[in-house]
DSSP file (Angstrom, degrees, kcal/mol; ACC not computed):
  #  RESIDUE AA STRUCTURE BP1 BP2  ACC     N-H-->O    O-->H-N    N-H-->O    O-->H-N    TCO  KAPPA ALPHA  PHI   PSI    X-CA   Y-CA   Z-CA
    1    1 A X              0   0    0      0, 0.0     2,-0.1     0, 0.0     0, 0.0   0.000 360.0 360.0 360.0 135.8   11.2  -17.8    0.6
    2    2 A X     >  -     0   0    0      1,-0.1     4,-2.4     4,-0.0     5,-0.2  -0.340 360.0-115.0 -76.3 160.0   13.2  -14.8    1.7
    3    3 A X  H  > S+     0   0    0      1,-0.2     4,-2.3     2,-0.2     5,-0.2   0.855 117.8  54.5 -62.3 -32.9   11.6  -11.9    3.6
    4    4 A X  H  > S+     0   0    0      2,-0.2     4,-2.6     1,-0.2     5,-0.2   0.941 108.9  45.6 -66.7 -47.5   12.4   -9.7    0.6
    5    5 A X  H  > S+     0   0    0      1,-0.2     4,-2.2     2,-0.2    -2,-0.2   0.916 114.8  48.5 -62.1 -43.6   10.6  -12.0   -1.9
    6    6 A X  H  X S+     0   0    0     -4,-2.4     4,-2.2     2,-0.2    -1,-0.2   0.902 112.3  48.8 -63.9 -41.4    7.6  -12.3    0.5
    7    7 A X  H  X S+     0   0    0     -4,-2.3     4,-2.7     2,-0.2    -2,-0.2   0.929 111.2  48.6 -66.3 -45.4    7.5   -8.5    1.0
    8    8 A X  H  X S+     0   0    0     -4,-2.6     4,-2.4     1,-0.2    -1,-0.2   0.892 111.6  50.2 -63.2 -38.9    7.6   -7.7   -2.7
    9    9 A X  H  X S+     0   0    0     -4,-2.2     4,-2.6    -5,-0.2    -1,-0.2   0.902 110.6  50.2 -64.9 -39.9    4.8  -10.2   -3.4
   10   10 A X  H  X S+     0   0    0     -4,-2.2     4,-2.8     2,-0.2     5,-0.3   0.930 110.2  49.7 -63.0 -45.9    2.7   -8.7   -0.6
   11   11 A X  H  X S+     0   0    0     -4,-2.7     4,-2.6     1,-0.2     5,-0.3   0.928 111.1  50.1 -58.2 -44.6    3.3   -5.2   -2.1
   12   12 A X  H  X S+     0   0    0     -4,-2.4     4,-1.6     2,-0.2    -2,-0.2   0.949 114.0  44.0 -60.6 -49.6    2.3   -6.4   -5.5
   13   13 A X  H  X S+     0   0    0     -4,-2.6     4,-1.5     1,-0.2    -2,-0.2   0.944 118.2  42.4 -60.0 -49.3   -0.9   -8.1   -4.3
   14   14 A X  H  X S+     0   0    0     -4,-2.8     4,-2.4     1,-0.2    -1,-0.2   0.770 109.4  55.7 -79.7 -25.1   -2.0   -5.3   -2.1
   15   15 A X  H  X S+     0   0    0     -4,-2.6     4,-2.5    -5,-0.3    -1,-0.2   0.848 106.6  54.5 -67.9 -32.6   -1.2   -2.5   -4.5
   16   16 A X  H  X S+     0   0    0     -4,-1.6     4,-2.4    -5,-0.3    -2,-0.2   0.895 107.3  49.8 -62.6 -40.3   -3.4   -4.4   -6.8
   17   17 A X  H  X S+     0   0    0     -4,-1.5     4,-2.8     2,-0.2    -2,-0.2   0.940 110.2  49.5 -61.2 -47.9   -6.1   -4.2   -4.1
   18   18 A X  H  X S+     0   0    0     -4,-2.4     4,-2.5     1,-0.2     5,-0.2   0.913 111.6  48.8 -59.3 -43.3   -5.6   -0.5   -3.8
   19   19 A X  H  X S+     0   0    0     -4,-2.5     4,-2.2     2,-0.2    -1,-0.2   0.908 111.2  50.4 -62.7 -42.3   -5.8    0.0   -7.6
   20   20 A X  H  X S+     0   0    0     -4,-2.4     4,-2.2     2,-0.2    -2,-0.2   0.926 111.5  47.9 -61.1 -46.6   -9.0   -2.1   -7.6
   21   21 A X  H  X S+     0   0    0     -4,-2.8     4,-2.2     1,-0.2    -2,-0.2   0.913 112.0  48.5 -63.4 -43.2  -10.6    0.0   -4.8
   22   22 A X  H  X S+     0   0    0     -4,-2.5     4,-2.1     1,-0.2    -1,-0.2   0.874 109.0  55.0 -65.6 -36.0   -9.6    3.3   -6.5
   23   23 A X  H  X S+     0   0    0     -4,-2.2     4,-0.9     2,-0.2    -2,-0.2   0.912 108.6  47.4 -61.1 -42.9  -11.1    1.9   -9.8
   24   24 A X  H  X S+     0   0    0     -4,-2.2     4,-0.5     1,-0.2     3,-0.5   0.880 109.8  53.6 -65.7 -36.8  -14.4    1.2   -8.0
   25   25 A X  H >< S+     0   0    0     -4,-2.2     3,-1.2     1,-0.2     6,-0.4   0.886 102.8  58.4 -63.2 -37.9  -14.3    4.7   -6.5
   26   26 A X  H 3< S+     0   0    0     -4,-2.1    -1,-0.2     1,-0.3    -2,-0.2   0.790 106.1  49.0 -61.7 -28.4  -13.8    6.1  -10.0
   27   27 A X  H 3< S+     0   0    0     -4,-0.9    -1,-0.3    -3,-0.5    -2,-0.2   0.547  91.4 102.9 -88.4  -8.6  -17.1    4.5  -11.0
   28   28 A X  S X< S-     0   0    0     -3,-1.2     3,-1.1    -4,-0.5     6,-0.1  -0.434  81.7-119.1 -78.9 150.4  -19.0    5.9   -8.0
   29   29 A X  T 3  S+     0   0    0      1,-0.3    -1,-0.1    -2,-0.1    -4,-0.0   0.812 114.2  54.9 -58.1 -33.0  -21.4    8.8   -8.4
   30   30 A X  T >  S+     0   0    0      1,-0.2     3,-2.0   118,-0.1    -1,-0.3   0.746  82.6 164.8 -75.6 -22.3  -19.3   10.9   -5.9
   31   31 A X  G X   +     0   0    0     -3,-1.1     3,-2.1    -6,-0.4     4,-0.3  -0.090  66.2   4.7  46.9-129.5  -16.1   10.3   -8.0
   32   32 A X  G >  S+     0   0    0      1,-0.3     3,-1.6     2,-0.2    -1,-0.3   0.700 119.2  74.7 -62.2 -20.9  -13.2   12.6   -7.1
   33   33 A X  G X  S+     0   0    0     -3,-2.0     3,-1.6     1,-0.3    -1,-0.3   0.762  81.7  72.7 -62.5 -23.5  -15.2   14.2   -4.2
   34   34 A X  G X  S+     0   0    0     -3,-2.1     3,-2.0     1,-0.3    12,-0.4   0.792  79.1  75.1 -59.8 -27.8  -14.5   10.9   -2.4
   35   35 A X  G <  S+     0   0    0     -3,-1.6    12,-2.4     1,-0.3    13,-0.3   0.707  93.2  52.0 -61.4 -19.7  -10.8   12.0   -2.0
   36   36 A X  G <  S+     0   0    0     -3,-1.6    -1,-0.3    -4,-0.2    -2,-0.2   0.497  82.6 119.9 -94.0  -4.6  -11.9   14.5    0.7
   37   37 A X    <   -     0   0    0     -3,-2.0     9,-1.9    -4,-0.2     2,-0.3  -0.312  42.6-169.1 -64.7 142.5  -13.7   11.9    2.8
   38   38 A X        -     0   0    0      7,-0.2     7,-0.1     1,-0.1     3,-0.1  -0.975  27.2-147.5-131.8 146.5  -12.5   11.3    6.4
   39   39 A X  S    S-     0   0    0      5,-0.4     2,-0.3    -2,-0.3    -1,-0.1   0.842  89.9  -0.9 -77.2 -35.5  -13.3    8.7    8.9
   40   40 A X  S >  S-     0   0    0      4,-0.2     3,-2.0     1,-0.1    -1,-0.3  -0.971  78.0-105.3-150.5 157.9  -12.8   11.1   11.8
   41   41 A X  T 3  S+     0   0    0     -2,-0.3     4,-0.1     1,-0.3    -1,-0.1   0.832 119.5  49.9 -56.7 -34.3  -11.8   14.8   12.1
   42   42 A X  T 3  S+     0   0    0      2,-0.1     2,-0.3    -3,-0.0    -1,-0.3   0.278  98.4  86.1 -92.3  12.7   -8.3   13.9   13.3
   43   43 A X  S <  S-     0   0    0     -3,-2.0     2,-0.1     1,-0.0    -3,-0.0  -0.821  84.4-104.0-110.5 153.2   -7.6   11.4   10.5
   44   44 A X        -     0   0    0     -2,-0.3    -5,-0.4     1,-0.1    -4,-0.2  -0.355  40.2-106.5 -70.2 152.0   -6.3   12.2    7.0
   45   45 A X    >>  -     0   0    0     -7,-0.1     4,-2.2     1,-0.1     3,-0.6  -0.205  37.7 -92.7 -73.8 171.2   -8.7   12.2    4.1
   46   46 A X  H 3> S+     0   0    0     -9,-1.9     4,-2.5   -12,-0.4     5,-0.3   0.876 123.5  57.9 -51.5 -45.3   -8.8    9.4    1.4
   47   47 A X  H 3> S+     0   0    0    -12,-2.4     4,-2.0     1,-0.2    -1,-0.2   0.899 110.1  44.2 -55.7 -41.8   -6.4   11.2   -0.9
   48   48 A X  H <> S+     0   0    0     -3,-0.6     4,-3.1   -13,-0.3    -1,-0.2   0.864 109.3  56.0 -72.7 -36.2   -3.7   11.2    1.8
   49   49 A X  H  X S+     0   0    0     -4,-2.2     4,-2.1     2,-0.2    -2,-0.2   0.912 110.2  46.1 -60.8 -42.0   -4.4    7.6    2.8
   50   50 A X  H  X S+     0   0    0     -4,-2.5     4,-2.1     2,-0.2     5,-0.2   0.929 113.4  49.3 -65.9 -44.6   -3.8    6.5   -0.8
   51   51 A X  H  X S+     0   0    0     -4,-2.0     4,-2.3    -5,-0.3    -2,-0.2   0.918 112.2  47.9 -61.2 -44.0   -0.6    8.7   -0.9
   52   52 A X  H  X S+     0   0    0     -4,-3.1     4,-2.2     2,-0.2    -1,-0.2   0.870 107.8  56.0 -66.6 -36.2    0.7    7.3    2.4
   53   53 A X  H  X S+     0   0    0     -4,-2.1     4,-0.9    -5,-0.2    -1,-0.2   0.944 113.6  39.6 -60.8 -47.6    0.0    3.7    1.3
   54   54 A X  H  X S+     0   0    0     -4,-2.1     4,-1.8     1,-0.2     3,-0.4   0.867 112.3  57.5 -70.4 -35.1    2.1    4.1   -1.8
   55   55 A X  H  X S+     0   0    0     -4,-2.3     4,-2.9     1,-0.2     5,-0.3   0.881  98.2  60.3 -63.5 -38.3    4.7    6.1    0.1
   56   56 A X  H  X S+     0   0    0     -4,-2.2     4,-1.9     1,-0.2    -1,-0.2   0.875 106.1  48.5 -57.3 -36.8    5.3    3.3    2.5
   57   57 A X  H  X S+     0   0    0     -4,-0.9     4,-2.7    -3,-0.4    -1,-0.2   0.948 112.3  46.2 -68.6 -48.7    6.3    1.1   -0.4
   58   58 A X  H  X S+     0   0    0     -4,-1.8     4,-2.4     1,-0.2    11,-0.2   0.910 112.4  50.7 -62.8 -43.2    8.7    3.6   -1.9
   59   59 A X  H  X S+     0   0    0     -4,-2.9     4,-2.7     2,-0.2    -1,-0.2   0.927 111.9  47.9 -60.7 -44.6   10.3    4.3    1.5
   60   60 A X  H  X S+     0   0    0     -4,-1.9     4,-3.0    -5,-0.3     5,-0.5   0.916 110.4  51.0 -63.8 -42.7   10.8    0.6    2.2
   61   61 A X  H  X S+     0   0    0     -4,-2.7     4,-2.0     1,-0.2     6,-0.6   0.896 112.6  47.6 -61.6 -38.7   12.3    0.1   -1.2
   62   62 A X  H  X>S+     0   0    0     -4,-2.4     5,-1.0    -5,-0.2     4,-0.7   0.938 116.5  42.0 -66.1 -46.9   14.7    2.9   -0.6
   63   63 A X  H  <5S+     0   0    0     -4,-2.7    -2,-0.2     3,-0.2    -3,-0.2   0.909 124.6  34.1 -69.2 -42.3   15.7    1.8    2.9
   64   64 A X  H  <5S+     0   0    0     -4,-3.0    38,-0.8    -5,-0.2    -3,-0.2   0.816 124.6  40.6 -86.4 -31.5   16.0   -1.9    2.1
   65   65 A X  H  <5S-     0   0    0     -4,-2.0    -1,-0.2    -5,-0.5    -2,-0.2   0.399 102.4-125.1 -96.3   3.0   17.3   -1.7   -1.5
   66   66 A X  T  <5 +     0   0    0     -4,-0.7    -3,-0.2     1,-0.2     2,-0.2   0.909  62.8 148.3  51.6  44.4   19.6    1.2   -0.7
   67   67 A X      < -     0   0    0     -5,-1.0    -1,-0.2    -6,-0.6    -2,-0.0  -0.506  53.7-142.2-103.2 171.6   17.9    3.0   -3.5
   68   68 A X        +     0   0    0     -2,-0.2     2,-0.1    -3,-0.1    -6,-0.1  -0.408  36.5 165.6-129.9  55.9   17.1    6.6   -4.2
   69   69 A X        -     0   0    0    -11,-0.2     2,-0.3     1,-0.1    -7,-0.1  -0.453  44.7-102.9 -72.6 145.5   13.7    6.3   -5.7
   70   70 A X        -     0   0    0     -2,-0.1     2,-0.7     1,-0.1    -1,-0.1  -0.533  29.0-146.7 -72.2 128.8   11.7    9.5   -6.0
   71   71 A X        -     0   0    0     -2,-0.3     2,-1.0   -13,-0.0   -16,-0.1  -0.876   9.5-142.9 -97.9 115.9    9.0    9.8   -3.3
   72   72 A X        +     0   0    0     -2,-0.7   -17,-0.1     1,-0.2   -14,-0.1  -0.688  29.2 167.1 -82.5 104.8    6.0   11.6   -4.7
   73   73 A X        +     0   0    0     -2,-1.0    -1,-0.2     2,-0.0     3,-0.1   0.265  35.2 119.1-101.6  10.1    4.7   13.7   -1.8
   74   74 A X  S    S-     0   0    0      1,-0.1     2,-0.1   -23,-0.0    -2,-0.0  -0.373  74.7 -93.1 -73.4 156.7    2.4   15.9   -3.8
   75   75 A X        -     0   0    0      1,-0.1     2,-0.6    -2,-0.1    -1,-0.1  -0.375  35.6-115.6 -67.1 145.7   -1.3   15.8   -3.1
   76   76 A X        -     0   0    0      1,-0.1    -1,-0.1   -41,-0.1     3,-0.1  -0.758  30.5-171.1 -81.3 123.9   -3.4   13.4   -5.1
   77   77 A X        -     0   0    0     -2,-0.6     2,-0.3     1,-0.2    -1,-0.1   0.754  60.2  -6.4 -94.4 -27.2   -5.7   15.7   -7.1
   78   78 A X  S  > S-     0   0    0    -31,-0.1     4,-1.9   -43,-0.0    -1,-0.2  -0.957  75.6 -94.2-158.5 172.7   -8.2   13.2   -8.6
   79   79 A X  H  > S+     0   0    0     -2,-0.3     4,-2.4     1,-0.2     5,-0.2   0.790 121.5  58.0 -68.4 -27.8   -8.7    9.4   -8.9
   80   80 A X  H  > S+     0   0    0      2,-0.2     4,-2.1     1,-0.2    -1,-0.2   0.912 106.8  49.0 -64.8 -41.9   -6.9    9.3  -12.2
   81   81 A X  H  > S+     0   0    0      2,-0.2     4,-2.4     1,-0.2    -2,-0.2   0.904 109.6  52.7 -61.0 -42.9   -3.9   10.7  -10.5
   82   82 A X  H  X S+     0   0    0     -4,-1.9     4,-2.3     1,-0.2    -2,-0.2   0.925 109.1  48.3 -60.4 -45.6   -4.3    8.1   -7.8
   83   83 A X  H  X S+     0   0    0     -4,-2.4     4,-2.4     1,-0.2    -1,-0.2   0.887 111.2  50.9 -62.7 -38.9   -4.4    5.2  -10.3
   84   84 A X  H  X S+     0   0    0     -4,-2.1     4,-2.2     2,-0.2    -1,-0.2   0.899 109.8  49.8 -65.4 -40.3   -1.3    6.6  -12.0
   85   85 A X  H  X S+     0   0    0     -4,-2.4     4,-2.1     2,-0.2    -2,-0.2   0.916 111.1  49.1 -64.9 -42.8    0.6    6.8   -8.8
   86   86 A X  H  X S+     0   0    0     -4,-2.3     4,-2.6     1,-0.2    -2,-0.2   0.924 110.6  50.9 -62.1 -44.6   -0.3    3.3   -7.8
   87   87 A X  H  X S+     0   0    0     -4,-2.4     4,-2.1     1,-0.2    -1,-0.2   0.901 109.4  50.9 -60.4 -41.5    0.8    2.0  -11.3
   88   88 A X  H  X S+     0   0    0     -4,-2.2     4,-1.7     1,-0.2    -1,-0.2   0.912 111.6  46.5 -63.8 -42.9    4.1    3.8  -10.9
   89   89 A X  H  X S+     0   0    0     -4,-2.1     4,-2.2     2,-0.2    -2,-0.2   0.887 109.0  55.0 -68.8 -38.3    4.8    2.2   -7.5
   90   90 A X  H  X S+     0   0    0     -4,-2.6     4,-2.4     1,-0.2    -1,-0.2   0.906 106.7  52.1 -59.4 -40.5    3.8   -1.2   -8.8
   91   91 A X  H  X S+     0   0    0     -4,-2.1     4,-2.0     1,-0.2    -1,-0.2   0.894 107.2  52.3 -62.6 -39.4    6.4   -0.8  -11.5
   92   92 A X  H  < S+     0   0    0     -4,-1.7     4,-0.5     2,-0.2    -1,-0.2   0.899 109.7  49.2 -63.1 -40.3    9.0    0.0   -8.9
   93   93 A X  H >< S+     0   0    0     -4,-2.2     3,-1.3     1,-0.2    -2,-0.2   0.939 110.7  49.2 -63.8 -47.0    8.1   -3.1   -7.0
   94   94 A X  H 3< S+     0   0    0     -4,-2.4    -1,-0.2     1,-0.3    -2,-0.2   0.852 110.8  51.4 -61.3 -35.1    8.3   -5.3  -10.1
   95   95 A X  T 3< S+     0   0    0     -4,-2.0     2,-0.4    -5,-0.2    -1,-0.3   0.533  88.4 104.0 -80.1  -6.8   11.7   -3.8  -11.0
   96   96 A X    <   -     0   0    0     -3,-1.3     2,-0.7    -4,-0.5     3,-0.0  -0.639  64.8-143.8 -84.7 128.8   13.1   -4.5   -7.5
   97   97 A X    >   -     0   0    0     -2,-0.4     3,-2.2     1,-0.1     4,-0.3  -0.812   2.2-152.5 -89.7 114.8   15.6   -7.4   -7.2
   98   98 A X  G >  S+     0   0    0     -2,-0.7     3,-1.4     1,-0.3    -1,-0.1   0.776  93.8  67.8 -59.6 -24.1   15.0   -9.1   -3.8
   99   99 A X  G 3  S+     0   0    0      1,-0.3    -1,-0.3   -95,-0.1    -3,-0.0   0.703  90.3  63.8 -67.5 -17.8   18.7  -10.2   -3.9
  100  100 A X  G <  S+     0   0    0     -3,-2.2    -1,-0.3     2,-0.0    -2,-0.2   0.600  83.8  97.3 -81.5 -10.2   19.6   -6.5   -3.5
  101  101 A X  S <  S-     0   0    0     -3,-1.4   -36,-0.2    -4,-0.3     3,-0.1  -0.425  83.6-102.0 -76.6 153.8   18.0   -6.3   -0.1
  102  102 A X        -     0   0    0    -38,-0.8    -1,-0.1     1,-0.1   -98,-0.1  -0.208  49.3 -77.2 -69.3 165.3   20.2   -6.8    3.0
  103  103 A X    >   -     0   0    0      1,-0.1     3,-2.1     2,-0.1    19,-0.4  -0.255  47.8-108.5 -56.9 151.6   20.4  -10.0    5.0
  104  104 A X  T 3  S+     0   0    0      1,-0.3    19,-2.4    18,-0.2    20,-0.4   0.793 119.8  48.0 -56.5 -30.0   17.3  -10.5    7.2
  105  105 A X  T 3  S+     0   0    0     16,-0.2    -1,-0.3    17,-0.2    -2,-0.1   0.365  83.8 118.4 -96.0   6.5   19.5   -9.8   10.3
  106  106 A X  S <  S-     0   0    0     -3,-2.1    16,-2.3     1,-0.1     2,-0.3  -0.401  72.5-104.8 -68.0 149.8   21.1   -6.6    9.0
  107  107 A X  E     -A  121   0A   0     14,-0.2     2,-0.5    15,-0.1    14,-0.2  -0.602  32.0-168.1 -82.2 134.1   20.4   -3.5   11.0
  108  108 A X  E     -A  120   0A   0     12,-3.7    12,-2.3    -2,-0.3     2,-0.4  -0.989   6.9-172.2-119.3 128.1   18.0   -0.9    9.6
  109  109 A X  E     +A  119   0A   0     -2,-0.5     2,-0.3    10,-0.2    10,-0.2  -0.949  10.1 162.7-121.6 142.7   17.8    2.5   11.3
  110  110 A X  E     -A  118   0A   0      8,-2.0     8,-2.9    -2,-0.4     2,-0.3  -0.993  23.7-141.8-155.8 157.0   15.4    5.3   10.7
  111  111 A X  E     -A  117   0A   0     -2,-0.3     2,-0.3     6,-0.2     6,-0.2  -0.883  13.3-140.8-117.8 149.3   14.0    8.4   12.2
  112  112 A X    >   -     0   0    0      4,-3.0     3,-2.3    -2,-0.3    -2,-0.0  -0.753  30.2-109.6-103.7 156.8   10.5    9.8   12.3
  113  113 A X  T 3  S+     0   0    0     -2,-0.3    -1,-0.1     1,-0.3    -2,-0.0   0.745 116.4  64.2 -57.6 -23.4    9.7   13.5   11.9
  114  114 A X  T 3  S-     0   0    0      2,-0.1    -1,-0.3     1,-0.1     3,-0.1   0.415 122.7-102.1 -82.9   3.9    8.6   13.6   15.6
  115  115 A X  S <  S+     0   0    0     -3,-2.3     2,-0.2     1,-0.3    -2,-0.1   0.319  77.3 136.8  95.9  -7.8   12.2   12.9   16.6
  116  116 A X        -     0   0    0     -5,-0.0    -4,-3.0     1,-0.0     2,-0.4  -0.502  35.5-162.1 -71.8 141.9   11.8    9.2   17.4
  117  117 A X  E     -A  111   0A   0     -6,-0.2     2,-0.3    -2,-0.2    -6,-0.2  -0.966   5.1-167.2-128.2 144.8   14.6    6.9   16.2
  118  118 A X  E     -A  110   0A   0     -8,-2.9    -8,-2.0    -2,-0.4     2,-0.4  -0.946  11.1-172.0-131.5 149.7   14.5    3.2   15.7
  119  119 A X  E     +A  109   0A   0     -2,-0.3     2,-0.3   -10,-0.2   -10,-0.2  -0.975  27.4 138.7-139.3 127.8   17.1    0.4   15.0
  120  120 A X  E     -A  108   0A   0    -12,-2.3   -12,-3.7    -2,-0.4     2,-0.1  -0.947  54.3 -76.9-156.2 171.4   16.0   -3.1   14.2
  121  121 A X  E  >  -A  107   0A   0     -2,-0.3     4,-2.6   -14,-0.2     3,-0.3  -0.442  47.1-111.1 -74.9 155.0   16.9   -6.0   12.0
  122  122 A X  H  > S+     0   0    0    -16,-2.3     4,-2.0   -19,-0.4   -17,-0.2   0.890 118.5  49.0 -55.8 -45.0   15.7   -5.8    8.4
  123  123 A X  H  > S+     0   0    0    -19,-2.4     4,-2.5     1,-0.2    -1,-0.3   0.856 111.9  50.2 -66.3 -32.5   13.1   -8.6    8.7
  124  124 A X  H  >>S+     0   0    0    -20,-0.4     4,-3.5    -3,-0.3     5,-0.5   0.879 106.1  56.0 -70.0 -38.0   11.8   -6.9   11.9
  125  125 A X  I  X>S+     0   0    0     -4,-2.6     5,-2.8     2,-0.2     4,-1.4   0.918 112.9  41.6 -58.3 -44.3   11.6   -3.6   10.0
  126  126 A X  I  <>S+     0   0    0     -4,-2.0     5,-2.6     3,-0.2     6,-0.4   0.963 121.9  39.7 -66.9 -52.1    9.4   -5.2    7.4
  127  127 A X  I  <5S+     0   0    0     -4,-2.5     5,-0.3     1,-0.2    -2,-0.2   0.901 127.1  30.6 -65.9 -44.1    7.3   -7.2    9.9
  128  128 A X  I  <5S+     0   0    0     -4,-3.5    -3,-0.2    -5,-0.2    -1,-0.2   0.634 135.3  13.3 -98.5 -15.7    6.9   -4.6   12.7
  129  129 A X  I  X<S+     0   0    0     -4,-1.4     4,-2.3    -5,-0.5     5,-0.3   0.694 120.7  44.6-122.4 -61.1    7.0   -1.3   10.8
  130  130 A X  I  ><S+     0   0    0     -5,-2.8     4,-2.8     1,-0.2     5,-0.2   0.949 116.6  41.0 -60.4 -56.3    6.6   -1.4    7.0
  131  131 A X  H  ><S+     0   0    0     -5,-2.6     4,-2.9     1,-0.2     5,-0.3   0.905 115.1  50.1 -66.4 -41.6    3.7   -3.9    6.7
  132  132 A X  H  > S+     0   0    0     -6,-0.4     4,-2.2    -5,-0.3    -1,-0.2   0.922 114.5  45.3 -60.9 -40.7    1.7   -2.5    9.6
  133  133 A X  H  X S+     0   0    0     -4,-2.3     4,-1.9     2,-0.2     5,-0.2   0.929 114.5  48.9 -65.1 -44.8    2.0    1.0    8.3
  134  134 A X  H  X S+     0   0    0     -4,-2.8     4,-2.0    -5,-0.3    -2,-0.2   0.943 114.8  43.7 -59.4 -50.7    1.2   -0.1    4.7
  135  135 A X  H  X S+     0   0    0     -4,-2.9     4,-3.1     1,-0.2     5,-0.3   0.848 108.1  59.7 -67.5 -34.1   -1.9   -2.1    5.8
  136  136 A X  H  X S+     0   0    0     -4,-2.2     4,-2.1    -5,-0.3    -1,-0.2   0.953 111.2  39.5 -57.3 -50.7   -3.1    0.7    8.2
  137  137 A X  H  X S+     0   0    0     -4,-1.9     4,-1.7     2,-0.2    -1,-0.2   0.846 116.3  51.2 -72.2 -33.1   -3.4    3.2    5.3
  138  138 A X  H  X S+     0   0    0     -4,-2.0     4,-2.2    -5,-0.2    -2,-0.2   0.920 111.7  47.1 -66.4 -43.8   -4.8    0.6    2.9
  139  139 A X  H  X S+     0   0    0     -4,-3.1     4,-2.9     1,-0.2    -2,-0.2   0.870 108.8  54.7 -67.0 -35.7   -7.4   -0.4    5.4
  140  140 A X  H  X S+     0   0    0     -4,-2.1     4,-2.6    -5,-0.3    -1,-0.2   0.900 107.7  51.4 -61.8 -39.2   -8.3    3.2    6.1
  141  141 A X  H  X S+     0   0    0     -4,-1.7     4,-2.2     2,-0.2    -2,-0.2   0.943 111.6  46.2 -60.9 -48.2   -8.8    3.6    2.3
  142  142 A X  H  X S+     0   0    0     -4,-2.2     4,-2.3     1,-0.2    -2,-0.2   0.933 113.5  48.9 -59.8 -47.6  -11.1    0.6    2.3
  143  143 A X  H  X S+     0   0    0     -4,-2.9     4,-2.8     1,-0.2    -1,-0.2   0.891 109.7  52.0 -63.3 -40.5  -13.0    1.8    5.3
  144  144 A X  H  X S+     0   0    0     -4,-2.6     4,-1.9     2,-0.2    -1,-0.2   0.920 110.1  48.4 -61.6 -43.8  -13.5    5.3    3.9
  145  145 A X  H  <>S+     0   0    0     -4,-2.2     5,-2.5     2,-0.2    -2,-0.2   0.900 112.4  48.5 -65.8 -39.7  -14.9    3.9    0.7
  146  146 A X  H ><5S+     0   0    0     -4,-2.3     3,-1.8     1,-0.2    -2,-0.2   0.937 110.6  51.5 -61.7 -46.1  -17.3    1.6    2.6
  147  147 A X  H 3<5S+     0   0    0     -4,-2.8    -2,-0.2     1,-0.3    -1,-0.2   0.835 106.2  55.5 -60.7 -32.8  -18.4    4.6    4.8
  148  148 A X  T 3<5S-     0   0    0     -4,-1.9    -1,-0.3    -5,-0.2    -2,-0.2   0.382 126.0 -99.3 -84.7   4.7  -19.0    6.6    1.6
  149  149 A X  T < 5 +     0   0    0     -3,-1.8    -3,-0.2     1,-0.3     2,-0.2   0.554  67.8 152.2  96.4   8.3  -21.4    4.0    0.3
  150  150 A X      < -     0   0    0     -5,-2.5     2,-1.8    -6,-0.2    -1,-0.3  -0.509  51.2-122.4 -72.1 141.5  -19.3    2.0   -2.2
  151  151 A X        +     0   0    0     -2,-0.2     2,-0.4  -127,-0.1    -1,-0.1  -0.606  60.2 140.8 -83.5  80.0  -20.3   -1.6   -2.6
  152  152 A X        +     0   0    0     -2,-1.8     2,-0.2   -10,-0.1    -3,-0.1  -0.954  20.0 166.0-123.8 145.5  -17.0   -3.2   -1.6
  153  153 A X    >>  -     0   0    0     -2,-0.4     3,-1.1    -7,-0.0     4,-1.1  -0.678  55.9 -65.0-140.0-166.3  -16.5   -6.3    0.5
  154  154 A X  H >> S+     0   0    0      1,-0.3     4,-1.9     2,-0.2     3,-0.7   0.865 127.2  59.7 -59.3 -37.8  -13.8   -8.8    1.4
  155  155 A X  H 34 S+     0   0    0      1,-0.3    -1,-0.3     2,-0.2     6,-0.1   0.809 104.9  51.4 -61.5 -28.0  -13.6  -10.0   -2.2
  156  156 A X  H <4 S+     0   0    0     -3,-1.1     3,-0.5     1,-0.2    -1,-0.3   0.740 108.6  51.6 -78.0 -23.3  -12.6   -6.5   -3.2
  157  157 A X  H << S+     0   0    0     -4,-1.1    -2,-0.2    -3,-0.7    -1,-0.2   0.778 123.5  27.4 -82.5 -28.6   -9.9   -6.4   -0.5
  158  158 A X  S >< S+     0   0    0     -4,-1.9     3,-1.9     1,-0.1     4,-0.3  -0.340  70.1 146.3-127.4  52.7   -8.3   -9.7   -1.6
  159  159 A X  G >   +     0   0    0     -3,-0.5     3,-1.6     1,-0.3     4,-0.2   0.774  66.7  70.2 -63.1 -23.2   -9.1   -9.9   -5.3
  160  160 A X  G >  S+     0   0    0      1,-0.3     3,-1.2  -147,-0.2    -1,-0.3   0.695  83.2  73.3 -65.7 -18.1   -5.8  -11.6   -6.0
  161  161 A X  G X  S+     0   0    0     -3,-1.9     3,-2.2     1,-0.2     4,-0.3   0.706  75.2  79.9 -68.9 -18.8   -7.2  -14.7   -4.2
  162  162 A X  G X  S+     0   0    0     -3,-1.6     3,-1.0     1,-0.3    -1,-0.2   0.756  79.8  67.5 -63.2 -22.1   -9.4  -15.4   -7.2
  163  163 A X  G <  S+     0   0    0     -3,-1.2    -1,-0.3     1,-0.2    -2,-0.2   0.689 102.8  46.8 -69.6 -15.1   -6.4  -17.0   -8.9
  164  164 A X  G <  S+     0   0    0     -3,-2.2    -1,-0.2    -4,-0.2    -2,-0.2   0.408  83.1 129.4-102.0  -0.4   -6.5  -19.8   -6.3
  165  165 A X    <   -     0   0    0     -3,-1.0     2,-0.3    -4,-0.3    -3,-0.0  -0.333  46.7-148.9 -63.4 127.9  -10.3  -20.3   -6.5
  166  166 A X        -     0   0    0     -2,-0.1     2,-0.1     1,-0.1     3,-0.1  -0.664  24.6-101.0 -93.7 151.9  -11.3  -24.0   -7.0
  167  167 A X        -     0   0    0     -2,-0.3     3,-0.1     1,-0.1    -1,-0.1  -0.465  50.7 -96.2 -66.6 143.5  -14.3  -25.1   -8.9
  168  168 A X        -     0   0    0     -2,-0.1    -1,-0.1     1,-0.1     2,-0.1  -0.290  44.7-100.9 -61.0 146.9  -17.1  -26.0   -6.5
  169  169 A X        -     0   0    0      1,-0.1    -1,-0.1    -3,-0.1     2,-0.1  -0.411  42.7-101.5 -66.8 143.2  -17.4  -29.7   -5.7
  170  170 A X              0   0    0      1,-0.1    -1,-0.1    -2,-0.1    -3,-0.0  -0.418 360.0 360.0 -66.0 139.4  -20.1  -31.6   -7.6
  171  171 A X              0   0    0     -2,-0.1    -1,-0.1    -3,-0.1    -2,-0.1   0.463 360.0 360.0 -81.9 360.0  -23.2  -32.1   -5.6
């Protein structure tokens, strides 16, 4: 399996997790007020964590697929907006042809707003930058929802695993 195929499958699975978590948040008594929750004063609120999670995917698709997909940097205003944004990014992932990505050893260069610049191979960019950033913001979303009292657990973090569930062995 190519790094591109594996990355796109990971995005699909974990965007499904994000959608599932936001769906559970929508059913919670606090509802849209959850979007302002923060783990610590110097951390971004839930709305921004969701936005950053989806943004990591779009940025990666643009850099690796040499695309010019629109990056929605607007604030998430409510949980319905969050679900719509996740659905849109999932559609972008599904529409992405892994064959359009560069060879695993092709160079990817990028700059951060703080002036830091990086150059690495495409597979290293995915492994060492894209996926850690993506998971960081996704895990922050999960942690915020737990902190706010949502009944979510590991099964909510990996709901895609249920397709592999075997029937219990007969006793």
